[in-house]
N, C-alpha and C positions, 0 to 999 in steps of 0.2 A: 504494500500500500504506500502511496505517495503522500507525504505530509502536505497539508493544504493551509493556506492563509485563512484566518478567520475574519477578514475585513469585508468580504463581499457576500452577497446574497446567494445562497444555494437554491432557494425556492422563493418566488415572489408571487403572491396571489392578490389580485386587486379587483374589488367589486364583483366577486363571483356570484352568479345566480344559476341555480339548476332546478328545472321543473321536471316532474314526472306527471304528464298530463296536467291535472289541476293542482297537484301537490307541489308547493314551493319548498323543496327540500333544503336548498342552500340559499340564504337570503343576504346578499350584499356582504359576503365574507371577504375580508382583506387581512393579510398578515405576511410577514417575511420570516424566513428561516436563514440565519447566517451560516456561512461555511463553517464546518466543524462543530456546530451546535448539536445537542441532544434534545430534541424537541418533542414534547409529549402533547398529543392532540387528543383531548379527552371530552367525553360527553356520554349521556345515556344512549341506549338503543334508539335508533331513529332520529338522532340529533343532526345527522348530516356528515358524520366522519368519513364513512366509506364512500359516500357520494363525492366528497371533496377529493379524496385520494384518487378515485376513478377519473376525475377531471384532470388532476395533475399528471396522471400516467397515461392518459389517452384512451382509457377503457370506456369513457363516457363523454359525449359531447356536452357542452354547457351552453346555457341560454344567453349569458351576458358576462362580460368581464375579461380579464387578461391574466394569463399564467405564464411565468417564465421559469426555466430551470437553468441556473448558471447563465442567465442572460438570453437563453434560447426560447423563443415563443413555442409553446407546446402544440400549437396548431400550424403556424406557418413554417416553423423550423423543427418539425416533429422528429425527424430522424436524429438530429443531434441531441435534442432533449431526451429522447428515449434511451440513447446510449449511456447517458449519465446517471440513470436511475435503475436501481434494483428493487423489485417489488416482491414482498412476501405477503401474499394475500391470505384469506381465511380458508379458501376452498382447496381441497386436495385434487387439483385438476392436472394430473399427470397423464402422459401418453401411456396407455395400457399395453402397448406392444414393445416397449423398451425396458431393459433393466435399469437400475438406478444410476449406474455409471454412464450408460448411453444417454440417459435423460440429461445429465449435466453436460456431456460432450455436445449433444445436439443444441442445448440451450446456448452454449458458448458460440456455436456456429451462427446463430441468429445475429450476433454482434461482430461477426468477421473473425472470430478466433477459432482456428481449426488445427487439425493434426496433433502433433506432440504437445503443443502448448495447451490445447483444450484438454487433452488427457491428463497432463500434469496438474492443471487447475482442479479438475474433477477429483483426482487422487488426493490432493492436499486438503480439499474441503471435506471429503468423505472421511478421511482420517481424523481431521480436526473435530468433526461431529460424531465420531465413533460409529461410522456406518461402513467402514471399509470392508469389514467381513461380510457385509450384505451386498456388495457391489454387483453381483450377478443375479440378485433377487428382483422379482417383479414388485413394484411398490405396494401392491395389494397384500403382499406377504408381510409387510412391515407393521409394527404396532403403531398406535396413534402418535406416540411421542417421537418415534423414528420418522414418521411422515412429516411431522412438524419440523424436525431438524432438516429433512430433505428440502422442504420449502425454502428454508433459509439458505441452504447450499445453492439452490437454483438461482436465488436472487443475487448471490454474491459471485457467481462463476465468471462474470465479465468484468469484475473489479470495479463496480460503480462508485461514483463520488458521492452519491446520495442513496441511502438505504431506507426504504419505506416499509414498515412492518405493521400490518393490520392484525392486532391481537395475536402476536407470535407465540405466546405461551398459554393460549386457551386450551384447557384440558391437560396441560402438562403437569407431571408430578413435581414435587418441591426440588428434587435433585436436578431434574432437567431444566427447570425454570432458572435455578441459580447458575447452571452451566451456560445457558443462553445469555443470562445477564453478564457473566464474566466476559464472554466473547464480544458482546455488544460494547461493553466498556473498553475493551482492548482495541477494537477497530475504530471507535470514536476517538480514542487517545491518539491514534495514528492519523487522524484527520478526516475520516469519513463522517459525513453528516448523517445523523440518524433521526428519522421521523417516525414516531411510535404512537399507535393507538392501543389502549389497553383498558380493561375493566378492573384490573388489579391496582388499587390505589397505592399500595406499598411499592409496586413496580415503578410507577411514575415517580414517586417520591425518591426512590433509591437511585434512579438512573438519570433523570432529566435535569437539564440546566434551565430550560425555558418551558413554560406550560401555557397552552391555550385551551380554553374550555368553550366548546360549542354547545348551545342549548336552543332547541327548537329552530335549528337552521341558522342561528346568529352567533357571532362571537360574544360570549358573556364576560370572559376574563382572559387577559393575555399579558405575559410579562415574565421577568426572571422568576424562578421558582420561589425564592424567598419573598419576593414582592407579592406574588399571587397568594401564597400561604399565610404570610405575616404571622408566623408562629402557630398557626392552626394546622390541623390535618386536612387532607383533601376531602375526606368524608364530610367534615364540617363545612367546607367551602361548597360542596354539592348540596348539602342540606340547606344552606343559606340561599342558594340559587332556586331551589325548589320552593322554599317558603315565600320567596319574592314573587312567585307566580300565583300564590293564593289570593 
């Protein structure tokens, strides 16, 4: 991994609106994520987290606004923007006809990485996430925790500058969760920008530098972790937001 300056924006979202027919899922959302940040994007189910991620990564069109990744517009300059991002989504959407080593090699190929280099990257990641012994297995033979680790491997195989993780430890046991935490802290220290959504409040508190809370499609709080929490727990912050709706 290459060390990166923390002076520039890795992600810039400005005036984002996303509709699903009549549902206004994301409402005038604006925020920036600096290079090298560990950014926690939090909110209850249905708040607009995944919709925002899909807009950033090109999985969904948006109705209004502007999104840039390291200065590249995700619509007009989508090829460059996509190359800079690794996405670890919630779904186990793997090719059923490939073993897990081939899955990573093929994924690298989408980003112009082929041959020995792709194989080397796949091997390093599978060993790092303790999946090397399963390299010839079909993903359906893996446990839920192993599939979760494979999602992270796939997101990292092209060495992205920005890693977006949508609930990466959902359903993981405590040991796996802490293993993933350690790795995320390691690559963030090396300069990779990490954008995380999670329902585990202790995860966000332990890992993030910056916190944004989206509520009913709008940004409710954003800032440095200490500024957002102000000595309170995230649970108390969420409770305060909920009470403000009463």
